[in-house]
VOBA-1610 file (N, C-alpha, C; in pm, whole numbers, padded with zeros to 5 digits, always signed):
BEGIN
Met+03482+00569-04854Met+03518+00666-04750Met+03402+00757-04717Thr+03322+00789-04818Thr+03210+00879-04793Thr+03111+00815-04696Ile+03083+00687-04716Ile+02990+00617-04628Ile+03044+00611-04486Thr+03170+00576-04472Thr+03232+00568-04340Thr+03228+00702-04269Arg+03256+00809-04343Arg+03258+00942-04283Arg+03119+00981-04234Arg+03016+00951-04313Arg+02879+00983-04271Arg+02841+00905-04147Gln+02883+00779-04140Gln+02853+00700-04022Gln+02916+00761-03897Leu+03037+00807-03909Leu+03106+00869-03796Leu+03036+00998-03755Leu+02993+01077-03853Leu+02928+01203-03821Leu+02795+01181-03750Thr+02724+01074-03783Thr+02593+01052-03722Thr+02603+00981-03588Thr+02709+00905-03567Thr+02718+00829-03442Thr+02799+00900-03336Thr+02894+00983-03375Thr+02980+01048-03275Thr+02903+01134-03177Pro+02808+01221-03219Pro+02734+01301-03120Pro+02659+01217-03019Val+02606+01102-03062Val+02534+01016-02969Val+02627+00962-02864Leu+02746+00920-02906Leu+02844+00868-02813Leu+02889+00976-02715Leu+02912+01095-02764Leu+02954+01205-02677Leu+02846+01239-02577Ser+02716+01235-02623Ser+02605+01267-02534Ser+02595+01164-02423Ala+02613+01035-02458Ala+02604+00930-02357Ala+02715+00942-02255Cys+02836+00976-02304Cys+02950+00985-02213Cys+02939+01107-02121Ser+02869+01211-02165Ser+02864+01331-02085Ser+02746+01337-01989Ala+02659+01232-01990Ala+02543+01233-01901Ala+02588+01228-01755Pro+02535+01315-01667Pro+02576+01315-01527Pro+02525+01191-01455Pro+02598+01141-01357Pro+02553+01023-01282Pro+02428+01055-01200Arg+02339+00957-01189Arg+02218+00975-01110Arg+02248+00957-00961Thr+02181+01033-00879Thr+02197+01021-00734Thr+02065+00980-00672Pro+02067+00898-00567Pro+01941+00856-00503Pro+01866+00975-00444Pro+01733+00979-00458Pro+01656+01088-00399Pro+01666+01087-00246Ala+01687+01201-00187Ala+01696+01212-00042Ala+01556+01218+00019Pro+01541+01181+00146Pro+01410+01193+00212Pro+01363+01338+00212Pro+01234+01362+00197Pro+01182+01500+00204Pro+01212+01562+00340Ala+01210+01694+00345Ala+01236+01765+00470Ala+01138+01719+00578Gly+01192+01693+00695Gly+01111+01649+00808Gly+01103+01499+00824Leu+01151+01424+00725Leu+01149+01279+00732Leu+01292+01227+00740Ala+01306+01103+00787Ala+01438+01042+00799Ala+01428+00894+00769Ala+01527+00842+00700Ala+01531+00699+00670Ala+01543+00620+00800Gly+01471+00509+00808Gly+01477+00425+00926Gly+01396+00476+01044Glu+01307+00572+01020Glu+01224+00626+01128Glu+01079+00639+01082Gln+00986+00624+01178Gln+00844+00648+01152Gln+00808+00783+01213Arg+00768+00875+01126Arg+00741+01012+01171Arg+00606+01061+01122Pro+00546+01159+01190Pro+00422+01220+01140Pro+00451+01310+01022Trp+00356+01314+00929Trp+00371+01399+00810Trp+00232+01437+00762Gln+00224+01531+00669Gln+00095+01576+00617Gln+00107+01613+00470Leu+00012+01563+00390Leu+00000+01595+00247Leu-00147+01598+00213Glu-00186+01689+00123Glu-00325+01695+00078Glu-00423+01700+00196Asp-00385+01772+00301Asp-00467+01784+00422Asp-00488+01652+00494Glu-00411+01551+00461Glu-00419+01422+00529Glu-00303+01409+00626Arg-00333+01369+00750Arg-00231+01348+00852Arg-00203+01199+00861Phe-00075+01164+00872Phe-00041+01021+00876Phe+00098+01000+00933Trp+00120+00875+00973Trp+00256+00829+01004Trp+00319+00779+00875Ile+00450+00803+00863Ile+00521+00750+00747Ile+00655+00693+00791Trp+00681+00573+00746Trp+00808+00504+00769Trp+00883+00497+00638Leu+01010+00538+00640Leu+01098+00523+00525Leu+01200+00415+00556Pro+01225+00323+00463Pro+01324+00218+00488Pro+01462+00276+00521Arg+01540+00201+00593Arg+01672+00248+00636Arg+01763+00281+00519Glu+01739+00215+00405Glu+01824+00240+00287Glu+01766+00348+00196Tyr+01655+00409+00237Tyr+01597+00516+00155Tyr+01698+00629+00144Gly+01721+00675+00024Gly+01823+00777+00001Gly+01959+00721-00034Gln+01970+00586-00032Gln+02097+00523-00065Gln+02092+00446-00197Arg+01973+00434-00254Arg+01961+00363-00380Arg+01869+00440-00474Ile+01893+00423-00604Ile+01815+00493-00705Ile+01682+00424-00729Glu+01678+00292-00718Glu+01556+00217-00747Glu+01442+00263-00656Ala+01322+00270-00716Ala+01204+00314-00641Ala+01158+00205-00544Trp+01091+00249-00437Trp+01048+00160-00329Trp+00900+00123-00344Pro+00863+00003-00297Pro+00719-00028-00289Pro+00655+00055-00177Leu+00526+00077-00189Leu+00450+00154-00091Leu+00340+00065-00032Leu+00328+00066+00101Leu+00220-00003+00171Leu+00137+00101+00245Val+00007+00107+00216Val-00084+00197+00286Val-00167+00115+00383Phe-00171+00159+00509Phe-00249+00091+00613Phe-00366+00178+00655Leu-00487+00120+00659Leu-00607+00191+00701Leu-00654+00135+00835His-00662+00221+00936His-00700+00178+01071His-00851+00154+01081Gly-00894+00107+01199Gly-01035+00082+01225Gly-01104+00203+01286Ser-01233+00188+01318Ser-01313+00300+01365Ser-01264+00354+01500Gly-01205+00270+01582Gly-01163+00314+01715Gly-01041+00404+01715Glu-00971+00416+01603Glu-00849+00496+01599Glu-00870+00632+01533Arg-00995+00668+01506Arg-01024+00799+01449Arg-01002+00909+01553Gly-00983+01033+01505Gly-00967+01146+01596Gly-00854+01237+01556Thr-00794+01301+01656Thr-00683+01394+01633Thr-00553+01349+01698Asp-00559+01243+01777Asp-00439+01189+01841Asp-00377+01086+01749Leu-00273+01125+01679Leu-00210+01037+01580Leu-00150+00912+01644Glu-00120+00917+01773Glu-00063+00801+01840Glu-00158+00681+01836Lys-00289+00707+01829Lys-00387+00599+01827Lys-00371+00510+01705Val-00317+00564+01596Val-00302+00486+01473Val-00200+00373+01492Lys-00114+00387+01590Lys-00009+00288+01612Lys-00047+00178+01711Val-00176+00167+01743Val-00214+00065+01841Val-00229-00073+01776His-00246-00080+01644His-00263-00208+01575His-00187-00207+01442Gly-00162-00325+01391Gly-00114-00340+01254Gly+00028-00296+01228Pro+00060-00273+01100Pro+00196-00238+01060Pro+00258-00120+01134Pro+00187-00006+01156Pro+00255+00103+01228Pro+00292+00065+01371Lys+00213-00022+01433Lys+00248-00072+01566Lys+00375-00157+01559Leu+00382-00246+01460Leu+00499-00333+01448Leu+00625-00254+01418Val+00614-00151+01334Val+00730-00066+01307Val+00772+00009+01433Ala+00675+00058+01509Ala+00707+00128+01634Ala+00776+00036+01734Gln+00749-00095+01722Gln+00811-00192+01811Gln+00946-00242+01760Gly+00988-00192+01643Gly+01121-00226+01595Gly+01128-00300+01463Ser+01015-00336+01404Ser+01019-00403+01274Ser+01066-00305+01167Ala+01157-00350+01083Ala+01211-00265+00976Ala+01149-00307+00845Tyr+01039-00246+00807Tyr+00971-00282+00684Tyr+01055-00240+00563Pro+01070-00329+00464Pro+01149-00295+00343Pro+01066-00223+00239Cys+00989-00125+00284Cys+00902-00049+00194Cys+00868+00082+00263Val+00808+00174+00188Val+00752+00294+00248Val+00616+00256+00307Leu+00594+00288+00433Leu+00468+00258+00501Leu+00398+00388+00537Val+00274+00404+00492Val+00195+00524+00520Val+00068+00482+00592Ser+00042+00543+00708Ser-00073+00509+00791Ser-00151+00635+00824Pro-00250+00672+00742Pro-00326+00795+00765Pro-00428+00779+00877Gln-00479+00893+00925Gln-00580+00893+01031Gln-00704+00971+00986Leu-00820+00913+01014Leu-00947+00979+00988Leu-00988+01065+01106Glu-01063+01171+01078Glu-01120+01251+01184Glu-01240+01176+01245Asp-01284+01220+01364Asp-01399+01157+01430Asp-01520+01154+01338Gly-01586+01039+01333Gly-01709+01025+01256Gly-01691+01000+01108Ala-01570+01010+01056Ala-01545+00992+00912Ala-01526+00845+00877Arg-01543+00815+00751Arg-01517+00682+00698Arg-01420+00695+00580Trp-01354+00586+00550Trp-01255+00590+00442Trp-01323+00617+00309Asp-01274+00717+00239Asp-01332+00761+00112Asp-01233+00732-00001Pro-01272+00652-00101Pro-01179+00620-00210Pro-01121+00742-00280Glu-01199+00848-00295Glu-01150+00969-00361Glu-01036+01032-00282Arg-01051+01041-00151Arg-00945+01096-00066Arg-00820+01011-00072Leu-00837+00880-00070Leu-00722+00791-00075Leu-00652+00799-00210His-00729+00813-00316His-00671+00828-00449His-00588+00956-00457Arg-00639+01066-00402Arg-00562+01192-00402Arg-00436+01180-00319Leu-00447+01115-00204Leu-00330+01097-00118Leu-00223+01015-00190Leu-00264+00909-00257Leu-00168+00826-00329Leu-00096+00908-00436Gly-00169+00991-00509Gly-00106+01076-00610Gly-00004+01170-00549Ala-00036+01227-00434Ala+00057+01319-00367Ala+00182+01245-00319Leu+00164+01124-00270Leu+00279+01044-00223Leu+00371+01008-00340Lys+00313+00971-00451Lys+00394+00938-00570Lys+00474+01059-00617Ala+00415+01178-00604Ala+00483+01299-00650Ala+00597+01341-00560Arg+00590+01306-00432Arg+00689+01355-00336Arg+00794+01252-00295Leu+00766+01124-00318Leu+00854+01019-00269Leu+00904+00931-00382Asn+01012+00859-00356Asn+01070+00768-00453Asn+00995+00635-00446Ile+00874+00634-00504Ile+00783+00520-00496Ile+00764+00459-00634Asp+00764+00325-00638Asp+00736+00253-00762Asp+00584+00249-00784Pro+00531+00317-00885Pro+00386+00321-00904Pro+00324+00185-00934Arg+00407+00088-00974Arg+00355-00046-01002Arg+00346-00132-00877Arg+00401-00084-00765Arg+00409-00166-00643Arg+00347-00094-00523Cys+00232-00033-00543Cys+00156+00030-00434Cys+00050-00070-00388Val+00055-00109-00262Val-00035-00210-00208Val-00100-00156-00080Gly-00205-00223-00033Gly-00275-00173+00084Gly-00329-00283+00173Thr-00347-00247+00299Thr-00411-00336+00396Thr-00487-00251+00495Gly-00584-00311+00561Gly-00662-00237+00660Gly-00743-00333+00743Leu-00781-00290+00863Leu-00856-00377+00953Leu-00992-00317+00987Ser-01092-00405+00998Ser-01227-00365+01032Ser-01278-00257+00937Met-01304-00135+00985Met-01346-00028+00894Met-01241-00003+00787Gly-01114-00024+00820Gly-01007-00012+00722Gly-01010-00124+00620Gly-01061-00243+00661Gly-01080-00352+00566Gly-01189-00319+00464Phe-01299-00258+00514Phe-01402-00208+00423Phe-01340-00106+00326Gly-01260-00015+00383Gly-01199+00090+00302Gly-01112+00036+00191Met-01040-00072+00218Met-00953-00129+00115Met-01034-00188+00000Trp-01140-00262+00033Trp-01225-00316-00072Trp-01286-00204-00157Gln-01335-00100-00090Gln-01399+00010-00162Gln-01300+00086-00250Trp-01180+00109-00198Trp-01077+00179-00275Trp-01041+00101-00400Ala-01019-00030-00383Ala-00978-00112-00498Ala-01090-00120-00602Cys-01215-00118-00559Cys-01326-00121-00655Cys-01338+00011-00730Ala-01320+00122-00658Ala-01337+00254-00719Ala-01219+00293-00808Tyr-01098+00255-00765Tyr-00976+00290-00840Tyr-00888+00165-00854Pro-00929+00071-00936Pro-00856-00055-00947Pro-00714-00042-01000His-00680+00072-01060His-00543+00090-01111His-00451+00153-01007Asp-00504+00186-00889Asp-00419+00245-00785Asp-00331+00142-00716Leu-00385+00022-00695Leu-00321-00075-00607Leu-00286-00204-00680Ala-00170-00257-00647Ala-00126-00384-00707Ala-00184-00503-00633Ala-00225-00485-00507Ala-00284-00593-00427Ala-00335-00533-00297Ile-00429-00604-00233Ile-00478-00560-00102Ile-00489-00679-00008Ala-00484-00649+00124Ala-00499-00751+00227Ala-00597-00698+00332Pro-00728-00711+00307Pro-00828-00664+00403Pro-00844-00763+00518Val-00854-00708+00639Val-00869-00791+00759Val-01002-00756+00825Cys-01084-00857+00852Cys-01217-00845+00914Cys-01298-00728+00858Gly-01302-00721+00725Gly-01386-00624+00656Gly-01433-00689+00528Phe-01525-00625+00457Phe-01569-00680+00329Phe-01620-00568+00241Gly-01636-00598+00113Gly-01685-00499+00018Gly-01821-00535-00036Asp-01852-00484-00152Asp-01980-00510-00218Asp-01957-00615-00326Pro-02010-00736-00309Pro-01989-00840-00410Pro-02033-00799-00549Ala-02130-00708-00559Ala-02180-00666-00690Ala-02083-00574-00762Lys-01980-00523-00690Lys-01887-00427-00750Lys-01746-00482-00769Val-01715-00598-00714Val-01576-00644-00713Val-01524-00683-00851Ala-01611-00703-00948Ala-01563-00736-01082Ala-01473-00627-01137Ala-01494-00503-01091Ala-01412-00391-01138Ala-01267-00407-01096Met-01240-00483-00989Met-01104-00497-00937Met-01051-00640-00960Arg-01097-00702-01068Arg-01057-00841-01094Arg-00907-00856-01112Asn-00837-00748-01146Asn-00691-00756-01165Asn-00613-00719-01039Val-00682-00701-00928Val-00618-00669-00800Val-00623-00794-00711Pro-00513-00864-00693Pro-00513-00983-00606Pro-00547-00947-00462Val-00614-01040-00394Val-00659-01017-00256Val-00612-01132-00167Arg-00560-01095-00051Arg-00528-01192+00054Arg-00601-01144+00179Ala-00715-01207+00210Ala-00804-01159+00315Ala-00794-01247+00440Tyr-00837-01189+00553Tyr-00833-01258+00682Tyr-00961-01228+00760His-01007-01327+00841His-01126-01307+00922His-01132-01414+01031Gly-01195-01380+01145Gly-01221-01478+01249Gly-01360-01535+01234Asp-01377-01667+01257Asp-01509-01727+01236Asp-01607-01697+01348Gln-01559-01635+01457Gln-01647-01597+01567Gln-01664-01446+01577Asp-01640-01376+01468Asp-01650-01230+01468Asp-01797-01188+01475Ser-01833-01125+01587Ser-01971-01078+01606Ser-01987-00931+01569Val-01878-00862+01538Val-01882-00721+01500Val-01895-00707+01349Val-01809-00776+01277Val-01815-00781+01130Val-01829-00928+01091Pro-01947-00971+01052Pro-01970-01113+01022Pro-01879-01167+00912Leu-01850-01295+00921Leu-01764-01360+00824Leu-01832-01382+00689Ala-01960-01415+00689Ala-02030-01454+00565Ala-02019-01351+00453Pro-02036-01220+00478Pro-02022-01124+00368Pro-01880-01119+00310His-01780-01148+00394His-01643-01149+00343His-01623-01268+00250Ile-01680-01383+00288Ile-01674-01500+00201Ile-01742-01470+00067Ala-01858-01404+00073Ala-01931-01370-00050Ala-01850-01279-00140Cys-01777-01187-00080Cys-01696-01094-00158Cys-01581-01166-00228Val-01514-01254-00155Val-01403-01330-00212Val-01453-01421-00324Glu-01565-01487-00301Glu-01620-01577-00403Glu-01663-01500-00528Ala-01719-01381-00508Ala-01761-01300-00623Ala-01641-01255-00705Leu-01531-01222-00637Leu-01410-01180-00709Leu-01353-01297-00788Arg-01351-01415-00729Arg-01304-01533-00801Arg-01392-01562-00923Ala-01524-01549-00904Ala-01616-01575-01015Ala-01597-01475-01129Ala-01547-01355-01096Ala-01523-01252-01198Ala-01388-01268-01264Gly-01313-01371-01225Gly-01183-01396-01285Gly-01067-01344-01205Gly-01094-01296-01084Gly-00988-01242-00999Gly-00919-01349-00916Thr-00816-01307-00844Thr-00740-01396-00757Thr-00761-01352-00612Ala-00810-01443-00530Ala-00839-01407-00391Ala-00828-01529-00301Ser-00774-01506-00181Ser-00772-01610-00078Ser-00829-01551+00050Leu-00884-01636+00135Leu-00940-01592+00263Leu-00893-01688+00371Thr-00817-01638+00466Thr-00774-01717+00580Thr-00874-01694+00693Val-00935-01802+00741Val-01034-01795+00849Val-00972-01856+00974Tyr-00973-01779+01083Tyr-00916-01826+01209Tyr-01026-01885+01298Pro-01022-02016+01325Pro-01124-02079+01409Pro-01119-02026+01552Gly-01236-01998+01606Gly-01244-01954+01745Gly-01202-01811+01770Val-01170-01736+01666Val-01125-01597+01679Val-01240-01502+01652Gly-01253-01399+01736Gly-01357-01299+01719Gly-01313-01186+01627His-01344-01063+01667His-01316-00950+01580His-01166-00926+01563Asp-01089-00958+01665Asp-00944-00933+01659Asp-00873-01040+01577Ser-00902-01042+01448Ser-00826-01131+01360Ser-00701-01060+01308Trp-00687-00929+01340Trp-00569-00857+01291Trp-00441-00900+01362Thr-00452-00942+01489Thr-00330-00985+01559Thr-00266-01104+01489Pro-00339-01214+01465Pro-00275-01324+01390Pro-00247-01290+01245Ala-00332-01207+01184Ala-00311-01174+01042Ala-00179-01102+01021Tyr-00150-01002+01103Tyr-00027-00925+01084Tyr+00095-00996+01140Gln+00073-01112+01203Gln+00185-01198+01242Gln+00212-01307+01139Asp+00129-01313+01037Asp+00147-01410+00929Asp+00279-01379+00858Pro+00378-01468+00865Pro+00508-01439+00804Pro+00504-01430+00652Glu+00396-01478+00591Glu+00386-01474+00445Glu+00315-01349+00393Leu+00250-01272+00483Leu+00169-01160+00436Leu+00252-01050+00372Leu+00348-00995+00444Leu+00427-00884+00390Leu+00505-00925+00265Pro+00575-01040+00264Pro+00642-01081+00140Pro+00545-01094+00023Trp+00423-01144+00049Trp+00326-01157-00059Trp+00287-01020-00112Leu+00256-00928-00023Leu+00217-00793-00067Leu+00327-00728-00150Leu+00450-00736-00101Leu+00560-00665-00167Leu+00607-00736-00294Ser+00560-00856-00317Ser+00596-00926-00441Ser+00500-00893-00555Gln+00391-00823-00523Gln+00289-00794-00625Gln+00330-00673-00709Arg+00306-00683-00838Arg+00336-00573-00932Arg+00224-00561-01034Gln+00187-00441-01065Gln+00091-00420-01171Gln+00159-00442-01306Thr+00087-00502-01400Thr+00144-00528-01532Thr+00098-00420-01628
//
């Protein structure tokens, strides 16, 4: 009886504690944002568009995050320019992305800085219901450069990247060997040559990384139009998880 009584005394409080735990409720969208809408927002002095999935606020599970980096022509103070290409354009046209989509804007003359992007990512994780293991990125032209540079500088920030008509430094990509890459380029691109992108992908593979490069025959700099119409791109990005 003594043993049984001690067992009851040690287990009963645990059972009572478990039964009295309050039910969890899904996090609501931050003030100024709404589920199923793409709206302007600002964090860490960064201005951007943000899309929250229609079910945001209805489930407890954290959402994947997709960060889109625009090209040089979309810099400035008019945030509408960010929606002329890529994922923010598709969302504005009615696509319902099953993830949080953040599309920041650079000021005139600026280039994508890995340190700024790292700080922005930290702020987004702190304010939103985001799965830190499922943060991925894509970007076109100057934004493609930005994605390669970000992944090299902070390889633990992103679970995968999809750079379009941009490239990084082949000498530095070994640092991001655990970040899978799905890249795109046109073979007639006279603005950002194809050869350096091939070199970057090959260097990442040689370092033990995973990378693919889709080359569009006869396509110039605008490889982003077919790239973002690739039906396999978004599912691939959102299936990636950091281990």
